[in-house]
Each structure stands twice: as structure tokens, then as C-alpha cells.
C-alpha positions as CSV (number, residue, x, y, z in Angstrom):
1,M,-0.1,-0.1,0.1
2,K,1.4,3.5,-1.0
3,K,1.7,6.1,1.7
4,I,-0.4,9.2,0.8
5,D,0.6,12.7,2.0
6,A,-2.8,14.5,1.6
7,I,-6.6,13.6,1.2
8,I,-9.2,14.3,-1.4
9,L,-12.6,12.8,-0.6
10,N,-14.6,14.0,-3.8
11,K,-13.4,14.2,-7.4
12,N,-14.9,17.6,-7.6
13,D,-12.6,19.1,-4.9
14,N,-10.2,21.8,-5.9
15,V,-8.2,21.7,-2.8
16,A,-6.6,18.8,-0.8
17,T,-5.7,18.5,3.0
18,S,-2.3,17.6,4.2
19,L,-1.8,14.6,6.4
20,K,1.7,15.9,7.4
21,K,3.8,19.1,7.3
22,L,4.7,19.5,3.6
23,N,7.8,21.6,2.4
24,S,7.8,24.0,-0.4
25,N,8.2,22.3,-3.7
26,E,7.9,18.8,-2.1
27,K,6.8,16.0,-4.3
28,I,3.9,14.2,-2.7
29,I,1.4,11.5,-3.6
30,L,-2.3,12.0,-3.5
31,K,-5.1,9.4,-3.8
32,I,-8.1,10.6,-5.9
33,E,-10.7,7.8,-5.8
34,D,-8.7,4.7,-6.9
35,D,-5.8,6.5,-8.4
36,F,-2.4,7.6,-6.9
37,V,-1.2,10.9,-8.4
38,H,2.1,12.6,-8.0
39,F,1.8,16.3,-7.2
40,T,4.2,19.2,-6.3
41,V,3.1,21.7,-3.6
42,K,4.4,25.2,-4.1
43,D,4.2,26.4,-0.4
44,S,5.1,24.9,2.9
45,I,1.8,23.5,4.2
46,K,1.1,22.8,7.8
47,I,-0.5,19.5,8.7
48,F,-4.2,19.5,8.1
49,H,-4.0,22.7,6.0
50,K,-5.4,22.9,2.6
51,F,-3.6,23.4,-0.8
52,S,-5.0,23.9,-4.2
53,L,-5.0,21.2,-6.8
54,R,-5.5,23.4,-9.7
55,N,-5.6,27.1,-10.5
56,I,-8.6,28.8,-8.8
57,R,-9.7,32.2,-10.1
58,K,-10.8,35.0,-7.8
59,G,-14.6,34.6,-7.1
60,D,-14.5,30.7,-7.8
61,K,-16.0,28.4,-5.3
62,V,-13.6,26.4,-3.2
63,F,-14.6,22.7,-2.9
64,K,-13.5,20.5,0.1
65,Y,-15.0,17.0,0.7
66,G,-17.5,17.7,-2.1
67,E,-18.8,20.9,-0.3
68,V,-18.4,24.5,-1.2
69,I,-16.5,26.0,1.9
70,G,-15.7,29.3,0.5
71,I,-14.9,31.8,-2.1
72,A,-11.5,32.7,-3.4
73,T,-10.7,36.3,-2.7
74,K,-7.8,36.3,-5.2
75,E,-6.3,34.1,-7.6
76,I,-4.7,30.8,-6.0
77,K,-2.2,29.1,-8.3
78,K,-2.0,25.3,-8.3
79,G,-0.1,24.0,-5.3
80,K,-0.5,27.0,-3.2
81,H,-1.7,27.3,0.4
82,V,-5.4,27.8,0.7
83,H,-6.4,29.6,3.9
84,V,-8.1,32.7,5.3
85,D,-5.9,35.1,3.5
86,N,-7.3,34.0,0.0
87,I,-10.7,32.5,0.6
88,T,-13.8,33.7,2.5
89,S,-15.7,31.2,4.3
90,L,-19.4,30.5,3.6
91,R,-19.6,28.6,6.9
92,V,-21.1,30.7,9.9
């Protein structure tokens, strides 16, 4: 069994959640459904923090676990940290 570094629970998600601290430009393994995918994060990512799986434009919905969790307040490049500085939460 391959060791995965981040989780994605829904094929429509545009962010993943790290399962360990990730270093900038680290090559990691993601599992998307039954496929293992190699991916490079662009920022340092703390454990359990999110990073973008693809480019997200300002105003786009941010999907995690198949649910909309927020709206991008600025462009987020693929592999970059996704947090309160670049999304507005839709959760109360």
C-alpha cells in the first residue's frame, strides 16, 4: 500500500488536505478515488491545512470533501496554500 501525503474525498474538490507538514516544492502522493497521483506543492503547508489542486480564480467556489467551503478572494495558483488570506468562508 502506498503512503499518501494528502486527502481528497471527492473528485470535484479543488483543494486537498495535508496529512503531514509539507515543504515548499515537495513532491507528494495524492489518492483521488482509486488513482495515486504525483503532485508538487508550491508552498510550505502545515499538517491538516489545504492547498489548491488546480488554479482557482478570484470569485471561484472552493470545494473540499465535495462541499463548497468558501469563495476565493484572489487568484490561487496550483499547489499554493489555501487559507483565510485567500478565501472567504461560507460557513457561519
